[in-house]
C-alpha positions as CSV (number, residue, x, y, z in Angstrom):
1,M,-6.9,-33.4,20.6
2,S,-8.5,-30.0,19.9
3,A,-6.8,-26.7,19.8
4,T,-7.6,-24.0,22.4
5,P,-9.2,-20.8,21.1
6,E,-6.0,-18.8,21.8
7,H,-4.0,-21.3,19.8
8,S,-6.3,-21.2,16.8
9,E,-6.4,-17.4,16.8
10,G,-2.6,-17.4,16.8
11,R,-2.5,-19.7,13.8
12,L,-4.7,-17.3,11.8
13,L,-2.5,-14.2,12.6
14,V,0.3,-15.0,10.2
15,P,-1.9,-15.7,7.1
16,A,-4.0,-12.6,7.8
17,L,-0.9,-10.4,8.1
18,M,0.5,-11.9,4.9
19,F,-2.8,-11.2,3.1
20,I,-2.8,-7.6,4.3
21,A,0.8,-7.1,3.2
22,L,-0.1,-8.6,-0.3
23,V,-3.0,-6.2,-0.7
24,V,-1.0,-3.2,0.4
25,A,1.8,-4.1,-2.0
26,A,-0.6,-4.5,-4.9
27,V,-2.4,-1.2,-4.2
28,G,0.9,0.5,-3.9
29,S,2.3,-0.9,-7.1
30,L,-0.9,0.1,-9.0
31,G,-0.9,3.6,-7.6
32,A,2.8,4.3,-8.2
33,P,2.3,5.3,-11.9
34,L,-0.3,7.8,-10.8
35,I,2.3,9.8,-8.9
36,T,3.9,11.1,-12.1
37,S,0.6,12.0,-13.8
38,V,-0.6,13.8,-10.7
39,A,2.7,15.7,-10.4
40,T,2.5,16.7,-14.0
41,S,-1.1,18.0,-13.7
42,F,-0.3,19.9,-10.6
43,A,2.8,21.4,-12.3
44,R,0.6,22.7,-15.0
45,L,-1.9,24.2,-12.5
46,A,0.7,25.7,-10.2
47,P,1.7,29.4,-10.8
48,Y,5.3,28.5,-10.1
49,R,7.6,25.5,-10.9
50,L,10.0,23.9,-8.5
51,E,13.6,23.4,-9.7
52,V,14.8,19.8,-9.3
53,C,18.5,19.5,-8.6
């Protein structure tokens, strides 16, 4: 009994979405520490400073 093409494509959808979510999470977690360093460098370059409440 062989799977139809539509059924086999559907079986690959969930693993593909899980892989994409894993890659997005990894890139996001690696880039998160850069936010503070970029904010610090822009604060040095900006002629004004924003007050944080």
